[in-house]
C-alpha positions in Angstrom: 208.0 32.5 77.6 207.6 30.1 80.6 206.2 26.1 79.3 203.0 24.7 81.1 203.7 22.4 83.9 202.8 19.4 82.1 205.0 19.9 78.8 207.5 17.4 79.7 204.8 14.6 81.2 203.6 11.9 79.2 200.2 12.0 77.9 197.4 11.3 80.9 200.6 11.3 83.3 199.3 12.8 86.6 203.2 13.8 87.7 205.7 15.4 86.1 209.3 14.0 86.7 212.0 16.7 87.4 214.8 16.9 85.2 218.1 19.4 84.9 218.5 21.2 81.9 221.7 19.5 80.4 224.9 22.0 79.2 226.0 22.2 75.6 228.3 19.7 76.2 225.9 17.1 78.0 223.7 17.5 74.9 226.0 16.6 72.0 227.2 13.8 73.9 223.8 12.4 74.3 223.4 11.6 70.8 221.6 8.4 71.0 218.4 9.7 72.6 215.6 9.7 70.0 211.8 10.8 70.2 209.0 8.4 69.0 207.0 10.3 65.9 204.6 7.5 66.5 203.9 8.5 69.9 203.1 11.8 69.1 199.0 12.4 69.1 196.6 12.5 66.4 196.2 15.9 64.9 192.9 17.6 65.8 191.1 20.4 64.8 192.1 22.5 67.7 195.2 24.5 67.0 198.2 22.2 67.2 200.3 23.0 70.5 204.3 23.3 69.7 205.6 19.8 69.7 207.9 18.8 72.7 210.2 15.7 72.9 209.0 13.3 75.3 212.3 12.5 77.4 211.8 10.1 80.6 213.4 11.5 83.9 217.4 10.6 84.1 217.9 10.2 80.7 220.2 13.1 80.9 223.8 12.6 82.6 224.2 15.2 85.0 225.9 18.0 84.1 229.9 17.7 85.2 230.0 21.7 85.2 227.8 24.5 85.4 227.4 27.4 82.4 229.5 30.7 83.0 227.7 33.5 81.8 230.2 36.1 80.9 229.5 39.4 82.7 230.5 42.7 81.8 233.2 44.3 83.8 232.1 47.3 86.0 234.1 50.3 85.7 234.5 51.8 88.7 234.0 55.4 89.3 237.1 57.5 88.7 238.8 59.6 91.0 241.2 62.1 91.6 244.3 62.1 93.6 246.3 65.4 94.8 248.6 64.7 91.8 250.5 67.5 90.2 248.1 67.8 86.9 245.5 65.1 87.0 244.1 63.5 84.2 240.4 65.0 83.2 237.9 62.7 84.5 234.5 61.8 82.9 231.9 62.7 85.0 229.3 60.0 85.7 225.8 60.9 84.7 223.3 61.1 87.4 220.6 58.8 87.5 217.2 60.0 87.2 216.0 59.6 90.8 219.4 60.5 92.1 219.4 64.3 93.7 222.0 66.0 91.7 224.6 67.7 93.5 227.3 70.7 93.5 230.5 69.0 91.8 232.7 71.5 93.6 231.1 71.7 96.5 233.8 72.5 99.4 236.3 73.9 96.8 237.6 77.3 96.0 239.3 78.2 92.9 242.5 80.1 92.8 243.3 82.0 89.4 242.4 82.4 86.8 245.9 82.8 85.0 246.4 82.9 81.4 248.8 80.1 80.8 249.1 76.7 81.9 252.6 76.4 82.6 251.7 79.4 85.4 249.1 77.1 86.7 251.5 74.4 87.1 254.5 76.5 88.9 251.2 77.4 91.5 250.9 73.6 91.3 254.2 73.1 92.7 253.9 75.2 95.4 250.9 74.1 97.1 252.5 70.3 96.4 255.8 71.6 98.7 253.2 72.5 101.3 251.0 69.4 101.0 247.9 71.2 100.0 245.3 69.1 98.0 244.6 70.8 94.8 243.7 70.0 91.4 244.1 72.2 88.0 240.9 72.7 85.6 240.6 75.2 82.7 238.0 77.5 82.2 236.6 79.8 79.9 238.6 82.5 81.8 241.7 80.4 81.9 243.7 78.1 84.4 242.8 77.7 88.0 243.5 75.5 90.9 240.4 74.0 93.1 241.9 73.8 96.7 239.5 72.8 99.5 237.6 75.7 101.3 239.6 75.3 104.6 242.9 75.3 102.6 242.3 78.7 101.1 244.1 80.8 103.0 247.3 78.7 103.7 247.3 78.1 99.6 246.4 81.9 98.4 249.1 83.0 101.2 251.7 80.7 99.4 251.2 82.0 96.0 251.4 85.6 96.8 254.6 84.8 98.7 256.2 82.8 95.4 255.3 85.9 93.6 256.9 88.4 95.5 260.0 86.1 95.8 260.3 85.7 91.9 258.9 89.1 90.6 262.0 89.7 88.2 262.5 85.5 87.5 263.7 84.7 85.2 265.5 87.9 84.2 264.6 90.1 81.7 267.2 89.8 78.2 269.6 92.7 78.1 271.1 93.6 74.9 272.8 96.2 73.5 271.2 98.3 70.6 273.8 100.0 68.6 272.6 103.1 67.0 274.6 103.1 64.2 274.8 100.5 61.1 278.1 98.8 59.8 279.5 100.9 57.3 282.6 100.0 54.8 284.3 103.4 55.7 286.5 101.8 58.8 288.2 99.1 56.3 288.6 101.9 53.6 290.5 104.2 56.4 292.8 101.4 56.9 293.0 100.6 53.2 294.3 104.2 53.0 297.0 103.4 55.5 298.5 100.6 53.3 297.9 102.9 50.4 300.1 105.5 52.1 302.7 102.8 52.9 303.2 102.0 49.1 304.0 105.8 49.4 306.4 106.2 52.2 308.1 102.7 51.7 309.8 101.2 54.7 311.5 102.6 57.4 314.7 100.8 56.1 314.6 103.4 53.3 315.3 106.0 55.2 312.8 108.5 53.2 312.2 112.3 54.3 308.7 111.1 55.9 310.0 109.3 58.3 312.9 112.1 59.1 309.9 114.6 59.2 307.1 112.4 60.9 308.6 109.8 63.4 307.6 110.8 67.1 310.6 111.7 68.6 310.2 112.4 72.3 312.2 116.1 72.2 310.5 117.3 69.4 306.6 116.1 70.2 307.0 117.7 73.6 309.2 120.6 72.1 308.4 122.3 69.0 306.8 119.8 66.8 303.8 118.2 68.5 302.3 117.4 64.7 304.7 114.8 65.2 302.4 113.2 67.7 299.9 112.8 64.8 302.0 111.9 61.7 304.1 109.0 63.6 300.4 107.0 63.4 300.4 106.9 59.5 304.0 105.4 59.6 305.0 101.9 59.4 308.2 100.0 59.3 307.3 97.2 56.9 304.9 95.4 55.3 304.0 93.1 58.3 303.5 96.1 60.7 301.1 97.8 58.4 299.4 94.8 57.6 299.2 94.0 61.5 297.7 97.4 62.0 295.4 97.2 59.4 293.6 94.2 60.1 293.1 94.3 63.9 292.2 98.1 63.5 289.7 97.2 61.3 288.3 94.8 63.9 288.0 97.3 66.7 287.2 100.4 64.7 284.6 98.7 63.3 283.1 98.0 66.9 283.7 101.3 68.2 281.7 102.5 65.1 278.6 100.8 65.9 278.6 103.0 68.9 280.0 106.2 67.9 279.3 106.6 64.4 281.6 106.6 61.2 282.9 109.9 62.1 282.9 109.9 65.7 284.9 106.8 66.0 287.5 108.2 63.1 288.2 111.1 65.7 288.2 109.4 68.8 290.5 106.7 67.9 292.8 109.3 66.2 292.6 111.2 69.4 293.6 108.3 71.3 296.4 107.5 69.2 297.7 111.3 69.4 297.1 111.1 73.2 299.1 108.0 73.6 302.1 109.3 71.8 302.4 112.3 73.7 302.0 110.1 77.0 304.6 107.9 75.8 307.0 110.7 75.2 306.4 112.5 78.5 307.2 108.4 80.1 310.2 108.6 78.3 311.7 111.7 79.3 310.9 110.8 82.8 313.2 108.2 82.3 315.7 110.1 80.7 315.3 109.2 77.4 314.6 112.2 75.1 315.5 110.8 71.6 312.9 107.9 71.8 311.3 107.6 68.7 308.1 106.1 68.0 306.0 105.2 64.7 302.9 103.0 63.8 299.2 103.0 64.0 299.1 100.6 66.9 298.7 103.4 69.5 295.4 104.3 67.9 294.6 100.4 67.5 295.2 100.1 71.3 293.4 103.4 71.4 290.1 101.7 70.1 290.2 99.1 72.6 290.4 101.2 75.4 287.0 103.0 73.8 285.5 99.5 73.7 286.4 99.1 77.4 285.1 102.0 78.5 282.0 102.3 76.7 281.2 98.5 77.8 281.6 99.5 81.2 278.8 102.4 80.5 276.6 100.1 78.9 277.0 97.9 82.3 275.9 100.7 84.3 273.0 101.6 82.4 271.8 97.9 82.7 272.0 98.4 86.5 270.2 101.4 86.5 266.7 99.7 86.4 268.4 98.2 90.1 268.1 101.3 91.8 264.8 101.1 93.1 265.6 97.7 94.7 268.8 99.0 96.1 270.8 96.4 94.5 274.6 96.9 94.8 276.6 97.0 91.1 278.9 94.2 90.9 282.5 94.8 90.8 282.5 92.7 87.4 280.6 95.7 85.7 283.6 97.5 86.0 286.5 95.4 86.1 285.5 92.7 83.5 285.8 94.9 80.4 288.9 96.8 81.6 290.7 93.5 82.2 289.6 92.1 78.9 291.5 95.4 77.3 294.5 94.7 79.5 294.6 91.3 78.5 294.7 92.3 74.5 297.1 94.6 75.3 299.5 91.9 76.9 298.1 89.2 74.0 298.6 91.5 70.9 301.0 94.3 72.0 304.1 93.2 73.9 305.8 91.0 71.4 309.3 91.4 69.9 312.3 93.6 70.5 310.9 96.6 68.5 307.7 96.9 70.4 306.7 100.0 71.6 304.9 98.6 74.9 304.6 102.0 76.4 302.7 103.5 73.3 300.5 100.4 73.2 299.9 101.0 77.1 299.0 105.0 76.8 296.9 104.4 73.8 294.9 102.5 75.7 294.7 104.2 78.8 293.8 107.2 76.3 290.9 105.4 74.6 289.5 104.5 78.0 289.4 107.9 79.1 287.9 109.1 76.1 285.2 106.9 75.8 284.4 107.3 79.7 284.1 111.0 78.9 282.0 111.1 75.5 279.7 107.8 76.5 278.9 108.3 80.2 276.9 111.5 79.4 274.8 109.4 76.7 274.1 106.2 78.6 270.8 104.7 78.7 268.4 102.4 78.7 264.6 101.7 77.2 262.3 98.6 77.4 261.9 96.6 74.4 260.1 93.5 73.1 262.3 90.2 72.1 261.0 88.7 69.4 262.2 85.2 70.0 261.2 84.7 73.2 258.2 87.2 73.2 259.2 88.9 76.6 259.8 92.5 77.4 263.8 92.9 77.9 266.1 95.7 78.4 267.7 97.7 75.4 270.9 99.5 76.5 272.4 102.2 73.7 275.1 105.0 74.1 272.8 107.8 72.8 269.3 108.3 71.8 267.5 109.0 68.7 268.4 108.6 65.3 272.1 109.4 64.3 272.7 113.0 62.4 274.4 112.2 59.2 275.5 116.0 59.0 277.4 115.3 62.6 279.1 112.4 61.9 280.4 113.9 58.6 281.5 117.0 60.6 283.3 114.8 62.8 284.9 112.8 60.1 286.4 115.9 58.6 287.7 117.0 61.2 289.8 113.7 61.9 290.9 113.9 58.4 291.8 117.9 58.6 294.0 116.8 61.5 296.2 114.3 59.9 296.5 116.5 56.5 297.4 119.6 58.3 300.1 117.8 60.5 301.9 116.4 57.3 301.6 119.9 55.6 303.2 121.4 58.8 306.0 118.3 59.3 306.7 118.8 55.7 306.8 122.5 55.9 309.0 122.7 58.8 
């Protein structure tokens, strides 16, 4: 409320003295100014007007400074820069008098895509081409807003990006062994240890060694069963223990691919062919009475089986690349075979009595048998990786559930070969 013009004038004065409203500091320093109570007019029957102190002009000193009234800071309207992922902004509420405008006028949406990461990848593509863009989330997914004039260029860039990265990152490829692990393989090699307790070491010169050693002239002559019986004979405890440990490791891996019966028959066949090949090699060298014993020929046959089946697995992985006409890498073939030869050199070439020829021919026999058996059964299929939730490729040798009766028949055939061979050896 504004006071009347004569509120600060003396009674009866025709003129008001102009004064300035002092600051708070000036009012506190001028504590000596007092009002005269007797100068007030007597009360009348009229309603009393507000009492105002009569102060002569110039009684207050001029203020030394003006009052500063704090003004709230005005937040500027937020704007969006063409950053990779701009912050979500709070849209200003339009005033009642201002007409409403379309917030997305002049912009076109690219998308939607279901995942924010994909939208960020698209944003990187647009940023590399200096195309203004902004990411927004809609009810249908993530979209990128670009200017109408930039839409053809932006959409073309994203299409090229998708074409170049259609199979990136590559789908995970895993082998799916058809057969579960089984204790039958360790039990097989424990049987070798038990048989060594029956035959004794070679130094005992028992009839087992006389009848079962793979002698070149006899293996290639009238006693071919010696190629089988020699696999069950060992020179001493270290010999049989080393073969039992290494054989359990490699034969267990073969077992996962071929099954219990199939792996037993394949490993036994590799050892037999390895002994026959070794006999042929020594006869060509003019050594018809070379003798060989030990299951190590079959153990390296198992390594050859693993190498060959790994090559088949690698080819199964590459089957999906035929449509793209992508050449197979030489490492798909050479890698497993070089690895097998490295194991042959590390494990099968030590000691003066080591029969390196038997190890080498056992390995080669395993490679041949593995390729012949596994190649017709190669195949791959799609599967869902539970860890990454991505669709990947599953490679396996064979298809469908394994048949237990087939494995039983194959295992029985392997056992019958060994029993019949010893039967013939002891009767001869």
